[in-house]
VOBA-1610 file (N, C-alpha, C; in pm, whole numbers, padded with zeros to 5 digits, always signed):
BEGIN
Met-08389+09927+02814Met-08343+10049+02882Met-08222+10016+02969Lys-08123+10105+02968Lys-08007+10084+03054Lys-08048+10102+03200Lys-07982+10026+03288Lys-08020+10024+03428Lys-07905+10072+03516Ala-07942+10132+03630Ala-07843+10178+03726Ala-07892+10153+03867Val-07800+10116+03954Val-07827+10108+04097Val-07777+10237+04159Val-07860+10301+04239Val-07822+10426+04305Val-07824+10405+04455Leu-07711+10433+04521Leu-07706+10431+04666Leu-07782+10552+04717Leu-07897+10528+04779Leu-07987+10636+04819Leu-08002+10638+04971Ser-07936+10733+05034Ser-07944+10743+05181Ser-08061+10829+05226Gly-08110+10914+05136Gly-08212+11012+05172Gly-08153+11149+05195Gly-08021+11160+05177Gly-07953+11287+05193Gly-07944+11366+05063Leu-07882+11481+05071Leu-07871+11571+04956Leu-07793+11509+04842Asp-07678+11449+04873Asp-07590+11396+04769Asp-07654+11281+04693Ser-07704+11183+04766Ser-07759+11065+04701Ser-07885+11097+04623Thr-07965+11191+04672Thr-08087+11229+04602Thr-08053+11297+04470Thr-07953+11384+04474Thr-07909+11449+04350Thr-07856+11346+04251Ala-07783+11247+04302Ala-07731+11141+04216Ala-07844+11062+04150Leu-07950+11037+04226Leu-08065+10964+04171Leu-08128+11042+04056Tyr-08150+11171+04077Tyr-08212+11253+03972Tyr-08119+11269+03852Leu-07989+11269+03875Leu-07895+11275+03763Leu-07904+11147+03681Ala-07910+11033+03748Ala-07922+10906+03677Ala-08050+10902+03594Lys-08159+10948+03651Lys-08285+10951+03577Lys-08276+11044+03456Ser-08209+11157+03473Ser-08197+11253+03363Ser-08114+11196+03248Glu-08029+11098+03279Glu-07946+11036+03177Glu-08012+10913+03116Gly-08137+10891+03150Gly-08214+10785+03086Gly-08205+10648+03149Tyr-08153+10641+03271Tyr-08142+10511+03337Tyr-08274+10469+03401Glu-08301+10339+03399Glu-08403+10280+03484Glu-08335+10259+03619Val-08388+10323+03722Val-08317+10329+03850Val-08367+10227+03951Tyr-08272+10160+04013Tyr-08296+10070+04125Tyr-08221+10130+04244Ser-08294+10173+04345Ser-08228+10239+04458Ser-08211+10142+04574Ile-08102+10165+04649Ile-08071+10080+04762Ile-08035+10168+04882Cys-08097+10140+04995Cys-08079+10218+05117Cys-08035+10123+05228Phe-07968+10178+05330Phe-07912+10093+05435Phe-07955+10137+05575Asp-08006+10040+05648Asp-08025+10055+05792Asp-07907+09983+05855Tyr-07802+10059+05887Tyr-07678+09996+05932Tyr-07654+10013+06083Gly-07760+10051+06153Gly-07746+10071+06296Gly-07714+10214+06332Gln-07745+10307+06239Gln-07721+10449+06266Gln-07813+10498+06377Arg-07778+10610+06435Arg-07846+10657+06556Arg-07989+10706+06531His-08029+10729+06409His-08167+10766+06379His-08206+10715+06241Asp-08337+10711+06215Asp-08385+10657+06088Asp-08450+10763+06000Lys-08420+10889+06027Lys-08481+10998+05949Lys-08449+10984+05800Glu-08322+10957+05769Glu-08282+10947+05629Glu-08347+10826+05561Ile-08366+10718+05635Ile-08425+10598+05577Ile-08566+10626+05527Gln-08645+10697+05608Gln-08780+10733+05567Gln-08777+10831+05451Cys-08682+10925+05455Cys-08668+11020+05344Cys-08637+10946+05215Ala-08547+10848+05222Ala-08508+10772+05104Ala-08628+10701+05043Lys-08710+10642+05127Lys-08830+10574+05079Lys-08923+10670+05007Asn-08944+10788+05067Asn-09032+10888+05007Asn-08976+10940+04875Ile-08845+10963+04873Ile-08779+11014+04752Ile-08789+10913+04639Ala-08766+10786+04672Ala-08773+10680+04571Ala-08913+10671+04511Glu-09014+10681+04596Glu-09153+10676+04548Glu-09183+10794+04458Lys-09142+10914+04501Lys-09169+11034+04423Lys-09096+11033+04289Ala-08975+10979+04289Ala-08894+10976+04167Ala-08936+10864+04072Gly-09015+10771+04122Gly-09064+10664+04036Gly-08958+10562+03999Val-08876+10523+04096Val-08772+10423+04067Val-08837+10288+04038Lys-08764+10202+03970Lys-08816+10070+03935Lys-08832+09984+04061Asp-08736+09993+04152Asp-08744+09918+04276Asp-08658+09989+04381His-08700+09979+04505His-08625+10038+04617His-08612+09932+04724Val-08489+09902+04764Val-08468+09800+04866Val-08398+09861+04987Leu-08434+09810+05104Leu-08370+09850+05228Leu-08291+09731+05281Val-08162+09751+05296Val-08073+09646+05346Val-08043+09674+05493Lys-08062+09575+05577Lys-08035+09590+05720Lys-07905+09519+05758Thr-07814+09596+05816Thr-07691+09540+05872Thr-07683+09589+06016Asn-07586+09544+06089Asn-07576+09588+06229Asn-07434+09637+06260Met-07393+09741+06191Met-07260+09797+06214Met-07249+09864+06350Asp-07362+09882+06417Asp-07358+09933+06554Asp-07310+09826+06653Ala-07298+09701+06606Ala-07252+09593+06693Ala-07110+09617+06743Trp-07030+09687+06662Trp-06894+09720+06704Trp-06870+09870+06715Gly-06967+09951+06673Gly-06956+10096+06693Gly-06837+10158+06621Gly-06762+10240+06694Gly-06645+10304+06636Gly-06673+10436+06568Ser-06799+10482+06574Ser-06838+10606+06510Ser-06949+10672+06589Ala-06952+10804+06588Ala-07060+10876+06655Ala-07194+10851+06588Leu-07193+10799+06465Leu-07317+10772+06394Leu-07376+10636+06430Thr-07295+10548+06489Thr-07343+10414+06523Thr-07332+10383+06672Asp-07273+10471+06748Asp-07255+10450+06893Asp-07315+10569+06967Lys-07428+10547+07032Lys-07497+10657+07099Lys-07425+10704+07224Asn-07318+10636+07261Asn-07236+10682+07374Asn-07132+10785+07331Ile-07123+10806+07199Ile-07030+10906+07144Ile-07113+11023+07093Asp-07086+11141+07143Asp-07162+11259+07103Asp-07128+11303+06961Ile-07228+11353+06890Ile-07205+11413+06759Ile-07131+11545+06780Pro-07013+11562+06723Pro-06939+11687+06743Pro-06995+11800+06658Glu-06975+11921+06702Glu-07009+12037+06620Glu-06905+12050+06509Gly-06945+12111+06400Gly-06853+12130+06289Gly-06736+12219+06327Asp-06619+12185+06276Asp-06499+12262+06308Asp-06412+12270+06184Lys-06409+12388+06123Lys-06331+12407+06001Lys-06181+12389+06025Asn-06137+12406+06149Asn-05994+12399+06179Asn-05951+12262+06231Arg-06048+12169+06238Arg-06015+12037+06291Arg-05921+11964+06197Glu-05827+11891+06252Glu-05736+11809+06174Glu-05768+11662+06197Gly-05744+11580+06096Gly-05769+11438+06110Gly-05911+11399+06072Ile-05940+11272+06083Ile-06070+11218+06045Ile-06168+11235+06160Pro-06284+11293+06137Pro-06381+11314+06245Pro-06441+11183+06296Ile-06492+11186+06417Ile-06548+11067+06480Ile-06678+11023+06414Thr-06731+11102+06323Thr-06852+11063+06249Thr-06820+10968+06133Tyr-06693+10944+06106Tyr-06655+10845+06005Tyr-06699+10707+06051Val-06770+10635+05965Val-06814+10499+05995Val-06718+10403+05923Pro-06640+10325+05997Pro-06536+10242+05935Pro-06585+10154+05820Ala-06523+10177+05704Ala-06546+10096+05582Ala-06691+10098+05534Arg-06767+10199+05571Arg-06909+10202+05534Arg-06931+10196+05384Asn-06863+10281+05308Asn-06887+10282+05164Asn-06836+10155+05096Met-06736+10093+05156Met-06689+09964+05104Met-06799+09859+05115Ile-06864+09856+05229Ile-06975+09763+05253Ile-07093+09796+05163Phe-07128+09923+05155Phe-07241+09965+05074Phe-07221+09930+04926Leu-07103+09955+04874Leu-07077+09928+04733Leu-07077+09779+04703Ala-07035+09699+04801Ala-07039+09553+04782Ala-07183+09506+04768Tyr-07271+09556+04854Tyr-07413+09523+04843Tyr-07469+09573+04709Ala-07434+09695+04672Ala-07484+09753+04548Ala-07440+09671+04427Ala-07318+09617+04432Ala-07267+09536+04322Ala-07347+09407+04309Ser-07381+09345+04422Ser-07462+09224+04421Ser-07600+09253+04362Tyr-07659+09362+04405Tyr-07790+09404+04355Tyr-07783+09431+04205Ala-07677+09502+04162Ala-07661+09536+04021Ala-07649+09411+03934Glu-07575+09314+03982Glu-07557+09192+03903Glu-07690+09119+03884Val-07772+09117+03988Val-07901+09048+03981Val-07998+09117+03885Val-08004+09250+03890Val-08102+09322+03806Val-08047+09355+03668Gly-07918+09328+03645Gly-07859+09356+03515Gly-07818+09500+03493Ala-07781+09567+03602Ala-07733+09707+03591Ala-07582+09708+03575Gln-07534+09792+03489Gln-07389+09804+03467Gln-07333+09936+03519Asp-07417+10010+03591Asp-07374+10135+03651Asp-07424+10144+03794Ile-07335+10190+03882Ile-07370+10216+04022Ile-07338+10363+04049Phe-07435+10438+04096Phe-07416+10579+04129Phe-07398+10595+04280Ile-07297+10670+04318Ile-07274+10701+04459Ile-07241+10851+04470Gly-07300+10919+04566Gly-07289+11066+04572Gly-07175+11119+04656Val-07057+11058+04646Val-06944+11104+04726Val-06867+11215+04655Ser-06791+11291+04734Ser-06708+11399+04682Ser-06584+11413+04769Gln-06473+11447+04708Gln-06353+11473+04787Gln-06317+11622+04785Val-06417+11705+04751Val-06396+11850+04752Val-06457+11910+04878Asp-06588+11911+04888Asp-06657+11958+05009Asp-06702+11835+05089Tyr-06617+11790+05178Tyr-06651+11671+05257Tyr-06577+11678+05389Ser-06603+11579+05476Ser-06548+11583+05611Ser-06414+11512+05625Gly-06356+11468+05515Gly-06226+11402+05520Gly-06233+11251+05523Tyr-06349+11194+05493Tyr-06363+11048+05498Tyr-06280+10983+05387Val-06203+10882+05423Val-06113+10817+05326Val-06189+10740+05219Asp-06312+10698+05248Asp-06389+10622+05149Asp-06474+10710+05060Cys-06436+10837+05050Cys-06502+10930+04958Cys-06404+10980+04853Arg-06290+10914+04840Arg-06186+10959+04747Arg-06189+10881+04616Gln-06137+10944+04511Gln-06134+10881+04379Gln-06057+10750+04380Glu-05944+10746+04453Glu-05864+10625+04457Glu-05945+10507+04511Phe-06026+10533+04612Phe-06108+10428+04669Phe-06213+10380+04571Ile-06281+10473+04504Ile-06384+10438+04407Ile-06326+10351+04296Glu-06210+10389+04246Glu-06146+10311+04139Glu-06108+10172+04187Ala-06059+10162+04310Ala-06021+10033+04365Ala-06144+09942+04383Met-06253+10000+04431Met-06375+09922+04449Met-06432+09877+04314Glu-06427+09962+04216Glu-06475+09924+04084Glu-06394+09806+04031Asn-06264+09811+04049Asn-06178+09701+04005Asn-06213+09572+04078Ala-06232+09581+04209Ala-06268+09462+04288Ala-06402+09405+04244Ile-06498+09492+04219Ile-06631+09448+04176Ile-06622+09372+04044Asn-06540+09422+03952Asn-06531+09359+03821Asn-06445+09232+03822Leu-06369+09213+03927Leu-06296+09087+03945Leu-06382+08983+04016Gly-06481+09030+04091Gly-06556+08939+04176Gly-06701+08918+04141Thr-06742+08958+04020Thr-06880+08934+03975Thr-06876+08853+03845Val-06970+08762+03831Val-06976+08679+03711Val-07004+08764+03587Cys-07092+08863+03603Cys-07127+08945+03487Cys-07005+09012+03425Ala-06911+09052+03509Ala-06791+09121+03459Ala-06677+09023+03427Ala-06643+08938+03523Ala-06527+08851+03510Ala-06546+08740+03407Val-06670+08696+03388Val-06697+08585+03297Val-06767+08632+03169Glu-06868+08715+03186Glu-06950+08756+03072Glu-06903+08885+03007Gly-06808+08953+03068Gly-06753+09074+03008Gly-06841+09197+03021Lys-06944+09189+03105Lys-07033+09303+03126Lys-06987+09378+03251Lys-06893+09467+03234Lys-06833+09535+03347Lys-06928+09636+03411Ile-06910+09652+03542Ile-06989+09747+03619Ile-06905+09872+03644Lys-06963+09986+03616Lys-06896+10114+03637Lys-06948+10178+03765Val-06857+10213+03856Val-06897+10286+03976Val-06883+10434+03944Arg-06994+10503+03941Arg-06995+10644+03901Arg-07010+10733+04024Ala-06916+10823+04038Ala-06919+10923+04146Ala-06917+11060+04079Pro-07032+11104+04026Pro-07035+11225+03943Pro-07000+11354+04015Phe-07003+11354+04148Phe-06975+11477+04222Phe-06835+11478+04283Met-06752+11383+04243Met-06621+11367+04306Met-06541+11497+04309Tyr-06544+11573+04201Tyr-06465+11696+04194Tyr-06554+11820+04188Met-06678+11806+04232Met-06770+11919+04238Met-06780+11970+04380Thr-06796+12101+04393Thr-06824+12156+04525Thr-06970+12125+04559Lys-07003+12134+04685Lys-07142+12113+04727Lys-07233+12219+04663Thr-07179+12338+04645Thr-07256+12446+04581Thr-07292+12408+04438Gln-07196+12358+04364Gln-07222+12315+04226Gln-07323+12201+04222Glu-07315+12116+04321Glu-07408+12003+04329Glu-07552+12052+04352Val-07568+12148+04441Val-07701+12203+04466Val-07754+12271+04340Glu-07669+12345+04272Glu-07710+12410+04147Glu-07756+12307+04045Leu-07682+12197+04035Leu-07720+12090+03943Leu-07854+12031+03983Gly-07868+12003+04112Gly-07992+11944+04161Gly-08113+12032+04134Met-08096+12161+04153Met-08206+12254+04127Met-08245+12251+03980Ser-08145+12240+03892Ser-08174+12236+03748Ser-08243+12105+03709Leu-08223+12000+03791Leu-08285+11870+03764Leu-08422+11857+03829Gly-08460+11958+03906Gly-08591+11956+03970Gly-08597+11880+04101Val-08483+11867+04169Val-08481+11798+04297Val-08555+11881+04402Asp-08642+11816+04477Asp-08711+11881+04588Asp-08633+11850+04715Tyr-08548+11942+04756Tyr-08460+11917+04870Tyr-08532+11919+05005Ser-08661+11954+05004Ser-08736+11948+05128Ser-08761+11803+05169Asp-08743+11711+05074Asp-08761+11568+05102Asp-08637+11506+05166Thr-08525+11578+05167Thr-08398+11520+05209Thr-08365+11551+05355Trp-08276+11470+05409Trp-08227+11492+05546Trp-08075+11476+05544Thr-08005+11576+05596Thr-07860+11577+05591Thr-07797+11568+05730Cys-07866+11615+05830Cys-07811+11629+05966Cys-07772+11494+06027Tyr-07661+11494+06100Tyr-07617+11373+06171Tyr-07709+11340+06288Asn-07780+11439+06338Asn-07873+11419+06448Asn-08013+11388+06394Gly-08097+11328+06475Gly-08228+11285+06427Gly-08344+11353+06494Asp-08328+11477+06533Asp-08436+11550+06599Asp-08542+11596+06498Glu-08641+11669+06547Glu-08746+11718+06458Glu-08691+11814+06354Gln-08591+11894+06393Gln-08526+11987+06302Gln-08377+11957+06297Pro-08313+11979+06181Pro-08168+11960+06175Pro-08098+12060+06267Cys-07984+12018+06324Cys-07919+12098+06427Cys-07859+12229+06374Gly-07804+12225+06252Gly-07741+12345+06197Gly-07599+12367+06243Thr-07544+12273+06322Thr-07409+12293+06376Thr-07313+12178+06345Cys-07363+12061+06305Cys-07272+11951+06274Cys-07207+11975+06137Asp-07102+11898+06107Asp-07031+11914+05980Asp-07125+11907+05861Ser-07214+11807+05863Ser-07301+11785+05749Ser-07396+11902+05727Cys-07452+11954+05836Cys-07540+12071+05825Cys-07466+12192+05774Leu-07347+12215+05826Leu-07270+12333+05788Leu-07234+12331+05639Leu-07198+12214+05587Leu-07166+12202+05445Leu-07290+12230+05360Arg-07403+12181+05405Arg-07527+12202+05331Arg-07569+12349+05334Ile-07567+12410+05451Ile-07605+12551+05465Ile-07518+12640+05376Lys-07389+12615+05379Lys-07294+12691+05297Lys-07325+12675+05148Ala-07358+12553+05106Ala-07384+12526+04966Ala-07507+12601+04915Phe-07614+12596+04991Phe-07736+12665+04949Phe-07714+12817+04946Lys-07641+12867+05043Lys-07614+13011+05048Lys-07534+13055+04926Glu-07429+12979+04895Glu-07344+13016+04781Glu-07416+12996+04648Ala-07511+12903+04645Ala-07586+12878+04522Ala-07697+12981+04503Gly-07720+13063+04606Gly-07824+13164+04597Gly-07963+13106+04604Ser-07974+12989+04665Ser-08103+12921+04678Ser-08142+12910+04824Lys-08269+12905+04851Lys-08317+12892+04988Lys-08327+12744+05025Asp-08260+12706+05132Asp-08270+12570+05181Asp-08410+12552+05240Pro-08487+12454+05192Pro-08625+12436+05243Pro-08632+12383+05386Leu-08521+12335+05441Leu-08522+12285+05577Leu-08503+12399+05677Lys-08567+12388+05791Lys-08555+12486+05898Lys-08462+12430+06004Tyr-08361+12506+06039Tyr-08259+12460+06133Tyr-08282+12515+06273Lys-08235+12440+06371Lys-08245+12485+06509Lys-08160+12609+06535Glu-08038+12607+06483Glu-07940+12709+06520Glu-07907+12806+06406Val-07993+12817+06308Val-07965+12908+06195Val-08079+13007+06177
//
């Protein structure tokens, strides 16, 4: 059976990517990261999602990106901003080089288990402007992975970094997920880690908009919606 590593954060995007990989016949190995983020809600969601989806293996990688901060997601002294459609520039919720680090770990994992595909749920259509969610970055990382792994550089077994939602709107992604049978009540999208998602951060606003446009009811209950 063909194998794939799926970056699984426990959020909407990564969960949809996992179910897409399964629908395409992959044996899935999921990888989640405790990188020093301000809450662990998504980590627990990822574990539950992996168990429910029946992945072959699920690993949790611990790093300490909060050691240098630089993001509202890793530095509790920086407040999570409310979503702002008119904001210019990169939001403070950007975690420096996060996807670069994540994909490097995923490549190592893929080489060990013999997977030639890595799924990541990034998009450059409905997103907050993060530079590591763009097609150019994904292509560059794929090239680096295939230059720096024995399976690709020596054995000719190249690894493909797949970003299936790169040019999809969040609405289209939700529609796809619903058709794949994703239970979005298992997911967590909010940047905050309270009992209920805030409904006001960028991530919540993108999710709320997507479910509304898809004509589906979001199973999560929001504080401010």
